[in-house]
N, C-alpha and C positions, 0 to 999 in steps of 0.2 A: 152265199156262204159256201165255202169249199169243204167238202166232206173228207175227213181223214180216213185213209184206208188202214185197216188194222194190221198189226204185225202178226206174222206167223213164224213158227219154228219148223224147220225142215232139215233133213240130213242131206249133205252134198253127196251125190252119186258119182258123177263123172265130170272131170274138168275138160272143157273144150279148148280153151286158150287162156290168155292172161287176164281176161275180164268176163268170161262166160263159163257157166257150169250148169249142170242139171240137178234137179231135186225130184224126189218122188212125191206125187200128189197123194192126198188122203184117199182118193177114190181109185188109185192105181194109175199107172202111166207116169210119164216124166214131164217136167216143165223146164224150159230153158230160162235161166236167170242171167241178166247182164248187170254187173256191179256198177251202180250209179257213181258218176264222178271219176271213174277210172278209164283211162284211154291207153290200153296196153298195145304194144306193137303187134301187127298182124303177122301171120305165118310168112316166113321169108324175109322179114325185117329184123334188123339187129335188136337184140333184147327179147325176142319172142320166147326163146327157150327158158330164159331166166324168169320172165313174167309168168309163164305157165307153171314152172316149177314152184314158184312162190305160192300161187293159188292152189296148187295140188296138195299143199300141206293141209287143206281143209277137207280133202276127200275122206268121207266116212264120219265127219264131224257134224254136229248139229249147229246151225246158224239161225239167227233171227233175220227175217226179211221184212223190210218196210217198202212195199210196192209204191212206185212213183208214176210209172207210165208203161206203155207197151211200145215196142219198136222191133220191126222185122220178125214178128212172131215170138219175141222174147219179152219177159217181164223185166223192166228196168227197176232195180230196187236198191235201197241202202241195205248193206249187208253188215250185220253186227256179229262178231265172234269174241267171246270172253269180254263182253261189255265195251268193245272197241269197234268203231266203224272202219271198214276197209276203205282205203283211199290210195291215191297215187303216192309214191314215196317222194 
């Protein structure tokens, strides 16, 4: 039986790129979050600035995170804002 991880609500602190941002943990410190299902351009690739600008609209906003996995020290999660899941355009 697969155990569902519970959803948590956190405020977006800093946007790293078009699919990664940080949130503050309850115990202090920051946690890196990668948006599940989004494959944004990397720095130096076309579309990077636009993707980062789009995600930056969430800075300071509270989002719901549904963790799915860990990857490269980041939590990969479905990210919900205003009842809509973030995904590729």
